[in-house]
C-alpha positions as a Markdown table, in Angstrom:
| # | Residue | x | y | z |
|---|---|---|---|---|
| 1 | Met | 75.9 | 93.7 | 98.4 |
| 2 | Arg | 74.1 | 96.9 | 99.1 |
| 3 | Ala | 72.9 | 97.6 | 95.6 |
| 4 | Pro | 71.4 | 95.4 | 92.9 |
| 5 | Ala | 73.9 | 93.5 | 90.7 |
| 6 | Val | 74.6 | 94.7 | 87.2 |
| 7 | Asp | 75.6 | 92.2 | 84.5 |
| 8 | Leu | 78.3 | 93.7 | 82.4 |
| 9 | Ala | 79.5 | 90.4 | 80.9 |
| 10 | Gly | 80.8 | 91.1 | 77.4 |
| 11 | Ala | 80.0 | 94.8 | 77.7 |
| 12 | Thr | 83.4 | 96.1 | 78.8 |
| 13 | Gly | 86.9 | 96.0 | 77.5 |
| 14 | Leu | 89.9 | 95.2 | 79.6 |
| 15 | Gly | 90.5 | 98.8 | 80.6 |
| 16 | Glu | 86.9 | 99.3 | 81.7 |
| 17 | Tyr | 87.0 | 96.1 | 83.6 |
| 18 | Ala | 90.2 | 97.1 | 85.4 |
| 19 | Ala | 88.5 | 100.4 | 86.4 |
| 20 | Leu | 85.5 | 98.6 | 87.8 |
| 21 | Leu | 87.7 | 96.2 | 89.7 |
| 22 | His | 89.7 | 99.1 | 91.1 |
| 23 | Asp | 86.6 | 100.5 | 92.7 |
| 24 | Ala | 85.3 | 97.2 | 94.0 |
| 25 | Ala | 85.4 | 96.3 | 97.7 |
| 26 | Val | 86.4 | 92.7 | 96.9 |
| 27 | Leu | 86.5 | 90.2 | 94.0 |
| 28 | Val | 85.5 | 86.6 | 94.6 |
| 29 | Ser | 86.7 | 84.7 | 91.5 |
| 30 | Gly | 88.0 | 81.4 | 90.3 |
| 31 | Asp | 91.7 | 81.2 | 89.4 |
| 32 | Thr | 91.2 | 83.2 | 86.2 |
| 33 | Gly | 92.5 | 86.4 | 84.6 |
| 34 | Ala | 90.0 | 88.4 | 86.8 |
| 35 | Ala | 91.9 | 87.4 | 89.9 |
| 36 | His | 95.2 | 88.5 | 88.4 |
| 37 | Leu | 93.7 | 91.8 | 87.2 |
| 38 | Ala | 92.3 | 92.4 | 90.7 |
| 39 | Ala | 95.8 | 92.0 | 92.2 |
| 40 | Ala | 97.2 | 94.3 | 89.5 |
| 41 | Thr | 94.7 | 97.0 | 90.4 |
| 42 | Gly | 95.1 | 96.6 | 94.1 |
| 43 | Thr | 91.6 | 95.2 | 94.7 |
| 44 | Arg | 91.1 | 92.8 | 97.6 |
| 45 | Ser | 90.4 | 89.3 | 96.3 |
| 46 | Val | 89.5 | 85.8 | 97.2 |
| 47 | Thr | 90.6 | 83.3 | 94.6 |
| 48 | Ile | 88.9 | 79.9 | 94.5 |
| 49 | Phe | 91.3 | 77.2 | 93.5 |
| 50 | Met | 90.0 | 73.9 | 92.2 |
| 51 | Ala | 92.6 | 71.9 | 90.2 |
| 52 | Gly | 95.0 | 74.9 | 90.1 |
| 53 | Asp | 98.1 | 75.3 | 92.3 |
| 54 | Pro | 97.7 | 78.1 | 94.8 |
| 55 | Val | 101.4 | 77.9 | 95.7 |
| 56 | Arg | 102.2 | 78.8 | 92.2 |
| 57 | Trp | 99.4 | 81.2 | 91.2 |
| 58 | Ala | 97.9 | 82.8 | 94.4 |
| 59 | His | 98.7 | 86.4 | 95.2 |
| 60 | Ala | 100.6 | 87.1 | 98.4 |
| 61 | Gly | 99.7 | 89.6 | 101.1 |
| 62 | Pro | 96.8 | 90.5 | 103.4 |
| 63 | Arg | 94.7 | 91.8 | 100.5 |
| 64 | His | 94.4 | 88.4 | 98.8 |
| 65 | Arg | 93.1 | 85.1 | 100.2 |
| 66 | Thr | 92.4 | 81.7 | 98.7 |
| 67 | Ala | 89.7 | 79.2 | 99.2 |
| 68 | Arg | 90.0 | 75.5 | 98.3 |
| 69 | Val | 89.3 | 72.0 | 99.4 |
| 70 | Ala | 92.4 | 70.2 | 100.6 |
| 71 | Val | 92.3 | 66.9 | 98.6 |
| 72 | Gly | 95.3 | 64.7 | 98.1 |
| 73 | Cys | 95.3 | 65.0 | 94.3 |
| 74 | Ser | 95.5 | 68.8 | 94.1 |
| 75 | Pro | 97.0 | 70.5 | 92.2 |
| 76 | Cys | 95.8 | 68.5 | 89.2 |
| 77 | Pro | 96.4 | 68.8 | 85.5 |
| 78 | His | 93.1 | 67.2 | 84.5 |
| 79 | Leu | 89.9 | 69.0 | 83.4 |
| 80 | His | 87.7 | 66.0 | 84.4 |
| 81 | Cys | 88.5 | 64.3 | 87.6 |
| 82 | Pro | 90.2 | 60.9 | 87.0 |
| 83 | His | 88.7 | 59.6 | 90.3 |
| 84 | Asp | 85.1 | 60.1 | 89.3 |
| 85 | Gly | 85.1 | 61.4 | 85.7 |
| 86 | Arg | 83.2 | 64.6 | 86.5 |
| 87 | Leu | 84.4 | 68.2 | 86.2 |
| 88 | His | 86.3 | 69.2 | 89.3 |
| 89 | Leu | 83.9 | 67.3 | 91.6 |
| 90 | Arg | 86.1 | 66.6 | 94.6 |
| 91 | Cys | 88.0 | 69.9 | 94.6 |
| 92 | Gly | 85.2 | 72.2 | 93.5 |
| 93 | His | 81.9 | 70.9 | 94.6 |
| 94 | Glu | 83.0 | 70.1 | 98.1 |
| 95 | Leu | 84.0 | 73.7 | 98.8 |
| 96 | Pro | 81.4 | 75.1 | 101.2 |
| 97 | Val | 80.0 | 78.5 | 100.4 |
| 98 | Ala | 80.6 | 79.4 | 104.1 |
| 99 | Ala | 84.3 | 78.9 | 103.6 |
| 100 | Val | 84.4 | 81.3 | 100.7 |
| 101 | Leu | 82.4 | 83.8 | 102.6 |
| 102 | Ala | 84.7 | 83.5 | 105.6 |
| 103 | Glu | 87.7 | 84.3 | 103.4 |
| 104 | Ala | 85.8 | 87.3 | 101.9 |
| 105 | Glu | 85.1 | 88.6 | 105.4 |
| 106 | Ala | 88.7 | 88.1 | 106.4 |
| 107 | Val | 90.1 | 89.9 | 103.4 |
| 108 | Leu | 87.7 | 92.8 | 103.9 |
| 109 | Ala | 88.8 | 93.1 | 107.5 |
| 110 | Ala | 92.5 | 93.2 | 106.5 |
| 111 | Pro | 94.3 | 96.6 | 106.5 |
C-alpha cells in the first residue's frame, strides 16, 4: 500500500462498498461476498479458499486468482476440522503469506 489503511468496516452500505472495490487495485479476501462483489465490479482479486470449493466458487479469468493449501480433505463441509478439531487448521493456517502475495503480484501483472 502506498497510503495508510482506512477502516470502513460497518461504515458503508453495499453500494458504497462496490464503489470502493471498483477503484481498488486488487482485493485479497476469503471466499466471501466481498470476492464475488469484486468480480461483479471488475476488480482484480485473490480469493483465499480454506474449506470451500474453488472449482465451484472461484471466478475465472486472468483478473482473478485463488490461494489455497492442497490438502486431501478439501473441499470440506465442516467448520471445525474433523482431523484436529480446530477451525480450518490444515487448510487455512498452513497457507503461507508468501503464496498469497505471489498470487496478488500475478493478478496485478495480468492484462
